[in-house]
MISE-408965 format. One line per 3 residues: their letters; for each residue x, y, z of N, C-alpha, C. Coordinates in steps of 0.05 Angstrom, whole numbers. Example, Ala and Ser with C-alpha at 12.3 -4.5 7.8 and 13.67 -1.06 7.14 Angstrom:
BEGIN
AS) 264:-114:156:246:-90:156:264:-66:156  257:-45:142:273:-21:143:258:1:157;
//
This chain:
BEGIN
MKI) -74:-351:-276:-51:-358:-260:-53:-346:-232  -48:-362:-212:-51:-353:-184:-30:-331:-178  -40:-311:-164:-22:-289:-156:-8:-296:-130;
RKA) 17:-301:-131:32:-311:-108:51:-290:-96  57:-269:-111:77:-250:-103:65:-221:-101  77:-206:-83:70:-177:-81:95:-161:-77;
VIP) 95:-137:-89:117:-118:-87:108:-96:-68  125:-90:-49:119:-67:-30:143:-49:-31  141:-26:-45:163:-6:-46:166:8:-19;
VAG) 190:8:-8:195:21:18:222:36:17  230:46:-6:256:59:-9:255:89:-4  231:101:-1:229:130:3:242:140:28;
KGT) 248:166:28:262:178:51:244:186:74  218:188:69:199:195:91:203:223:102  209:242:84:216:269:94:194:284:108;
RFL) 169:276:103:146:289:117:147:284:147  162:263:155:162:255:183:189:260:197  206:276:184:231:284:197:225:301:221;
PAT) 241:299:243:266:285:245:263:255:252  238:246:258:235:218:267:247:198:247  245:205:221:254:186:200:283:190:192;
KQV) 298:206:208:326:209:203:340:183:206  332:167:226:344:141:231:324:118:229  298:124:232:278:103:233:262:104:206;
PKE) 259:81:192:243:81:167:215:91:173  204:107:155:177:116:159:157:93:163  162:72:148:144:49:149:144:35:176;
MLP) 164:41:193:164:29:219:152:46:241  143:70:233:129:87:253:103:73:261  97:72:286:74:56:295:48:72:295;
IIN) 27:57:288:-1:66:294:-8:52:320  -9:67:342:-10:56:369:15:39:373  13:12:372:36:-5:377:43:-23:353;
TPM) 32:-17:329:37:-33:306:48:-16:283  71:-23:272:83:-7:251:65:-6:226  66:17:212:50:20:187:53:-4:169;
IHY) 78:-13:165:84:-33:145:71:-60:152  66:-65:177:53:-89:186:26:-93:172  11:-71:170:-16:-73:158:-14:-81:128;
AVE) 6:-70:114:9:-77:86:16:-107:83  34:-117:100:42:-145:98:19:-163:106  5:-156:127:-18:-172:135:-40:-172:113;
EAV) -44:-150:100:-63:-149:78:-55:-169:56  -29:-169:49:-20:-187:29:-24:-216:37  -16:-223:61:-19:-250:71:-48:-259:71;
NSG) -66:-242:81:-94:-249:82:-107:-249:54  -92:-240:34:-102:-241:7:-91:-266:-8  -75:-282:6:-65:-306:-7:-37:-304:-18;
VEE) -24:-281:-14:3:-277:-24:23:-295:-9  41:-308:-23:60:-326:-11:88:-315:-8  95:-295:-25:121:-284:-24:120:-254:-27;
LIF) 134:-240:-9:135:-210:-11:162:-201:-20  162:-181:-37:187:-169:-46:188:-140:-37  205:-134:-18:209:-106:-10:230:-93:-28;
VTS) 223:-70:-39:242:-54:-54:252:-33:-35  277:-37:-26:288:-21:-4:310:-2:-13  321:12:7:344:29:2:361:28:28;
SGK) 383:41:28:401:42:51:386:53:76  389:40:98:377:49:123:350:36:129  341:18:112:315:6:115:316:-22:128;
EAI) 339:-30:139:342:-57:149:323:-64:171  313:-43:186:294:-48:208:269:-61:199  261:-56:174:236:-68:163:240:-98:160;
ENY) 262:-106:148:268:-134:144:271:-148:171  284:-135:190:288:-146:217:262:-151:231  243:-133:228:217:-135:241:203:-161:233;
FDR) 205:-169:208:191:-192:198:209:-218:200  231:-216:213:249:-239:218:243:-250:246  253:-274:251:250:-285:278:269:-271:297;
NLE) 260:-267:322:277:-256:343:277:-277:366  295:-297:364:295:-320:382:300:-312:410  318:-292:414:324:-283:441:299:-271:455;
LER) 284:-254:440:259:-243:451:239:-265:456  237:-284:438:217:-305:441:223:-322:466  249:-327:471:257:-342:495:250:-326:520;
FLE) 256:-300:519:250:-283:542:220:-283:549  204:-281:528:175:-280:533:165:-307:544  176:-329:534:168:-355:543:176:-360:572;
VNG) 201:-353:579:210:-356:607:194:-340:626  185:-316:617:170:-298:635:139:-302:633  131:-323:620:103:-330:619:85:-311:603;
KHE) 97:-296:585:82:-277:568:74:-291:542  55:-310:545:49:-328:523:34:-314:500  16:-296:506:2:-282:484:21:-264:468;
MLK) 39:-250:482:59:-234:468:77:-252:451  84:-275:462:101:-294:448:87:-303:422  62:-309:423:47:-317:399:48:-295:378;
TVH) 44:-270:387:44:-247:368:71:-244:355  92:-245:371:119:-241:361:127:-264:342  120:-288:349:127:-311:333:112:-310:306;
RIG) 87:-301:306:72:-300:281:84:-279:262  92:-256:273:104:-235:256:129:-246:242  145:-262:256:169:-272:244:166:-296:225;
TMV) 141:-306:223:136:-330:207:113:-327:187  101:-303:185:76:-301:170:79:-304:140  103:-297:129:106:-298:100:136:-299:93;
EIV) 142:-309:69:169:-309:59:175:-281:48  197:-269:56:204:-242:48:232:-241:35  234:-228:12:260:-223:0:261:-193:-6;
SVR) 285:-183:-9:289:-154:-14:307:-149:-38  302:-126:-51:320:-117:-72:324:-87:-68  348:-78:-74:355:-49:-69:347:-32:-93;
QKE) 335:-9:-88:331:12:-107:353:32:-101  374:32:-117:398:48:-110:394:77:-115  375:85:-132:367:113:-136:337:114:-135;
QLG) 326:134:-121:297:137:-120:287:152:-145  280:137:-165:273:149:-191:243:143:-198  227:142:-177:198:139:-182:187:112:-176;
LGH) 161:110:-174:147:85:-168:151:65:-191  151:74:-216:155:56:-238:183:43:-236  203:59:-230:230:49:-227:232:29:-204;
AIN) 219:35:-182:219:17:-159:208:-10:-166  185:-11:-179:173:-36:-187:191:-51:-206  203:-37:-224:221:-50:-244:245:-63:-231;
CAR) 252:-54:-207:275:-66:-193:268:-95:-185  243:-101:-183:234:-128:-175:230:-147:-199  237:-138:-222:231:-153:-247:241:-182:-246;
TLI) 266:-185:-239:278:-212:-240:266:-231:-219  256:-219:-197:244:-235:-176:215:-243:-182  202:-227:-199:174:-232:-207:173:-252:-230;
GNE) 191:-249:-249:190:-267:-273:166:-260:-290  152:-281:-300:130:-277:-318:103:-279:-304  102:-277:-278:77:-280:-264:62:-253:-260;
PFA) 36:-254:-258:21:-230:-249:28:-226:-219  26:-201:-210:34:-196:-182:19:-172:-172  19:-169:-145:6:-146:-132:27:-125:-125;
VIL) 18:-100:-124:34:-78:-114:18:-65:-91  31:-62:-68:18:-50:-45:35:-27:-35  24:-4:-34:39:19:-23:33:20:7;
GDD) 55:18:23:52:13:51:42:36:68  42:61:57:33:83:73:3:89:68  -10:72:53:-39:73:50:-51:49:64;
IIL) -63:52:87:-76:30:101:-105:29:93  -114:7:84:-142:4:76:-154:-21:90  -175:-16:106:-186:-37:123:-213:-46:112;
HET) -217:-72:110:-242:-84:103:-241:-113:109  -264:-126:115:-263:-154:122:-252:-171:99  -256:-162:74:-242:-174:51:-220:-155:43;
PIT) -195:-163:47:-173:-144:41:-174:-133:12  -167:-108:9:-169:-96:-18:-153:-112:-39  -130:-122:-32:-115:-137:-52:-130:-162:-60;
KQL) -143:-175:-41:-160:-198:-48:-183:-190:-66  -195:-166:-61:-216:-157:-79:-206:-154:-107  -182:-143:-110:-171:-138:-137:-163:-165:-150;
IDV) -152:-183:-134:-146:-210:-145:-170:-223:-156  -192:-221:-142:-217:-234:-151:-226:-222:-178  -224:-196:-181:-231:-183:-207:-212:-192:-229;
SEK) -187:-193:-222:-167:-201:-242:-173:-229:-252  -178:-247:-234:-184:-275:-242:-210:-277:-258  -229:-260:-251:-255:-261:-266:-251:-255:-295;
FGA) -231:-237:-301:-227:-229:-329:-203:-242:-342  -194:-264:-329:-172:-280:-342:-144:-269:-336  -139:-263:-310:-113:-254:-301:-104:-229:-315;
KSV) -121:-209:-315:-115:-182:-326:-106:-163:-304  -94:-141:-313:-85:-120:-294:-110:-106:-283  -110:-100:-257:-132:-86:-244:-121:-65:-225;
IGV) -131:-41:-227:-122:-19:-210:-144:-14:-189  -136:-13:-164:-155:-6:-142:-160:23:-142  -186:31:-142:-193:60:-144:-215:67:-124;
MEV) -218:93:-120:-238:103:-102:-247:130:-113  -271:138:-105:-281:165:-113:-271:186:-94  -261:208:-104:-251:230:-88:-265:256:-95;
DRN) -263:275:-78:-273:302:-84:-258:312:-108  -273:324:-127:-259:333:-152:-238:354:-146  -241:368:-125:-220:388:-118:-194:376:-109;
ETN) -194:349:-105:-170:336:-95:-157:318:-117  -165:321:-142:-154:303:-162:-124:307:-166  -114:331:-159:-85:336:-163:-68:322:-142;
KYG) -80:305:-125:-65:289:-106:-61:260:-115  -75:252:-137:-76:224:-144:-72:219:-174  -68:194:-181:-71:185:-208:-101:181:-213;
IVD) -111:194:-234:-140:193:-240:-146:176:-264  -166:159:-261:-172:139:-282:-194:150:-301  -190:145:-327:-210:150:-347:-218:123:-359;
GNF) -244:118:-360:-253:92:-370:-283:90:-371  -293:67:-377:-322:63:-379:-330:39:-361  -352:44:-346:-362:22:-329:-372:0:-347;
LDG) -367:-25:-339:-376:-48:-354:-407:-50:-352  -419:-62:-371:-449:-64:-371:-458:-78:-345  -476:-65:-331:-487:-76:-307:-469:-73:-282;
SKS) -446:-60:-285:-428:-57:-262:-428:-28:-253  -428:-24:-227:-424:3:-216:-397:6:-203  -380:-14:-205:-355:-13:-191:-330:-21:-208;
TLL) -334:-32:-232:-311:-41:-248:-312:-27:-275  -289:-15:-282:-286:0:-308:-265:-14:-325  -270:-12:-351:-248:-18:-370:-234:9:-375;
MNK) -208:9:-369:-193:34:-370:-186:43:-398  -186:69:-403:-175:81:-427:-147:91:-421  -144:104:-398:-118:116:-391:-119:124:-361;
MVE) -96:133:-352:-94:145:-325:-79:171:-328  -88:191:-314:-74:217:-314:-62:222:-287  -37:229:-286:-23:233:-261:-28:261:-250;
KPR) -42:262:-227:-46:286:-211:-56:310:-228  -78:307:-243:-88:329:-259:-101:351:-242  -101:375:-252:-117:396:-239:-146:389:-242;
PED) -163:398:-222:-191:391:-223:-204:397:-250  -198:419:-262:-210:426:-288:-201:408:-311  -179:394:-307:-168:377:-328:-174:347:-323;
APT) -184:341:-300:-187:312:-292:-210:300:-308  -206:276:-320:-227:263:-336:-249:252:-318  -243:244:-293:-263:235:-274:-254:243:-246;
NIA) -268:234:-226:-259:237:-198:-252:210:-186  -245:190:-203:-239:163:-194:-208:160:-192  -198:156:-168:-170:158:-162:-159:132:-151;
TPG) -133:128:-155:-119:105:-143:-102:113:-119  -106:101:-96:-89:106:-73:-65:89:-71  -61:69:-89:-37:54:-88:-40:24:-84;
RYI) -59:12:-99:-63:-17:-99:-66:-26:-128  -50:-46:-136:-50:-55:-164:-47:-85:-166  -60:-97:-185:-53:-123:-195:-42:-119:-223;
LTA) -18:-128:-229:-5:-122:-255:4:-148:-267  1:-150:-293:13:-172:-308:42:-166:-313  57:-187:-320:86:-184:-324:92:-166:-349;
EIF) 72:-162:-366:76:-144:-389:83:-115:-381  76:-109:-356:82:-82:-346:112:-76:-347  129:-97:-344:158:-93:-344:168:-83:-371;
DCL) 156:-94:-393:164:-85:-420:157:-55:-423  134:-47:-412:126:-19:-413:144:-2:-397  152:-11:-373:170:4:-356:197:8:-369;
KEI) 205:-11:-385:230:-9:-399:229:11:-421  206:16:-433:203:33:-456:197:62:-449  185:67:-426:176:95:-420:200:113:-414;
PKG) 198:138:-421:219:158:-413:213:168:-385  231:183:-375:226:197:-349:203:216:-353  185:217:-333:162:235:-334:163:257:-314;
VGG) 140:261:-301:137:283:-282:158:280:-260  172:302:-254:192:303:-233:218:288:-240  222:282:-266:246:268:-274:246:239:-265;
EYQ) 222:228:-260:220:201:-250:206:183:-270  210:157:-267:195:137:-283:168:132:-270  148:142:-283:121:141:-271:107:115:-278;
LTD) 96:101:-258:80:77:-263:56:84:-280  45:108:-276:22:116:-292:28:115:-322  52:124:-330:59:123:-359:60:95:-369;
AIN) 71:76:-353:72:48:-361:44:36:-363  27:43:-344:-1:32:-345:-15:42:-370  -11:68:-377:-23:78:-401:-13:63:-426;
MLC) 12:57:-426:23:41:-449:10:13:-449  7:1:-425:-5:-25:-423:-34:-25:-432  -48:-3:-427:-76:-1:-437:-78:-3:-467;
GKD) -57:5:-481:-57:4:-510:-50:-24:-521  -40:-41:-503:-32:-68:-511:-51:-90:-501  -65:-85:-479:-82:-105:-466:-104:-92:-451;
QVY) -123:-107:-442:-144:-97:-425:-134:-92:-397  -140:-68:-387:-133:-61:-359:-159:-51:-346  -164:-61:-323:-189:-54:-309:-183:-37:-284;
AHI) -203:-22:-276:-202:-7:-250:-226:-16:-234  -222:-20:-209:-244:-30:-192:-246:-12:-167  -270:-2:-162:-275:14:-138:-277:-5:-114;
FKG) -257:-4:-97:-256:-23:-74:-274:-15:-51  -278:-34:-34:-293:-29:-9:-273:-28:14  -277:-9:32:-259:-7:55:-255:22:63;
DRF) -244:25:87:-237:51:98:-207:55:94  -201:78:81:-173:84:73:-161:106:90  -136:101:99:-121:121:115:-95:126:101;
DTG) -90:151:95:-65:159:82:-45:166:104  -30:146:113:-11:150:135:16:160:126  18:167:101:43:179:90:45:209:96;
CID) 24:220:107:25:249:115:16:252:144  23:274:156:18:278:184:-11:277:191  -28:290:176:-57:291:183:-69:263:180;
GYL) -62:248:159:-72:221:156:-62:203:178  -37:206:186:-26:190:208:-40:195:234  -46:220:240:-61:227:264:-89:216:263;
DAT) -102:218:240:-129:207:237:-129:177:242  -110:163:230:-109:134:234:-104:127:263  -87:142:277:-81:136:305:-106:138:322;
VEF) -121:159:318:-146:163:334:-166:141:326  -170:137:300:-189:117:291:-183:89:301  -158:81:299:-151:54:307:-154:50:337;
ALR) -147:71:352:-151:70:381:-180:67:389  -198:80:374:-227:79:379:-238:52:370  -226:39:351:-236:13:341:-228:-10:360;
DPQ) -206:-6:374:-196:-28:391:-209:-26:419  -223:-48:427:-236:-47:453:-216:-42:476  -191:-49:473:-171:-45:494:-163:-16:497;
TRK) -166:0:477:-157:28:478:-180:48:474  -203:38:467:-225:57:461:-231:76:484  -235:65:508:-242:81:531:-221:102:537;
IME) -195:94:535:-173:112:540:-174:135:520  -178:129:494:-179:150:474:-203:168:478  -226:157:485:-250:173:490:-245:193:512;
EII) -232:185:533:-226:203:555:-206:224:547  -186:217:531:-166:236:522:-180:258:504  -197:249:486:-211:268:469:-229:287:485;
KEK) -244:276:504:-261:293:520:-245:314:536  -223:305:547:-206:323:562:-194:345:545  -185:338:520:-173:358:503:-194:377:492;
VKK) -218:367:486:-239:385:477:-245:406:499  -246:397:523:-252:415:545:-229:434:550  -205:424:550:-181:440:556:-177:462:536;
YNL) -181:455:510:-176:475:489:-201:488:478  -223:484:492:-248:496:485:-256:491:456  -255:465:449:-261:457:421:-290:450:416;
G) -306:450:437:-334:442:434:-350:464:421;
//
């Protein structure tokens, strides 16, 4: 079955970025001049997704507004001959169909996804965490969709190898590589943020999933887990006991923009990748290295 829908949870408070996120959703903080959330939506669209479901909370209206048409701005740009900007703004407002559902309490990622249950129905769907930006010529969600279709529309978790000392930051996958494959595993289970000495592997998920609708039955059955929240990890483990679940080591450069250091890293990296800003950033770096004696 074709994967037409994606869920993007955006209900979090963004406390790591206070005071900026007191009034502005974290997902709208820009990397240069493009909000974080734009990259997640663009990834979904370029992967063939036709409908996006934002799981939101109070104060997140700016995200929905960003992806809506702004006819007044479009007319202003047209009258003033700013045709390239007009194309960009128009595309943002028309790139994909978007609906929203409220998560009235922030009770974990599993709870957030379950809020979209009635909008998903019985279809397989993608989950994209917007504060993890992953860049590759083939979007990571498309990579996972291809693996899912290869095995008959099964659930697939996007994973990457991490330093074993950092396993306590991620959900860690336990499984076996398929015969002849160095990138796809049949999962046994996932462990949520284990200590390095307890981690079954160093293969971690940064927040990309293809899930079958059976995950909703699992989300309904699981109790509250770590932190008093409904953990998606627990539901995936239950799903592993009912059906085949795969993990796939994706290709691409990943930026964790949900924390300050990752946000700064992405800002510098994206500026250096863009021909329009590369020279400016190079000069800034050289100046700061000299000024603060960092060489």
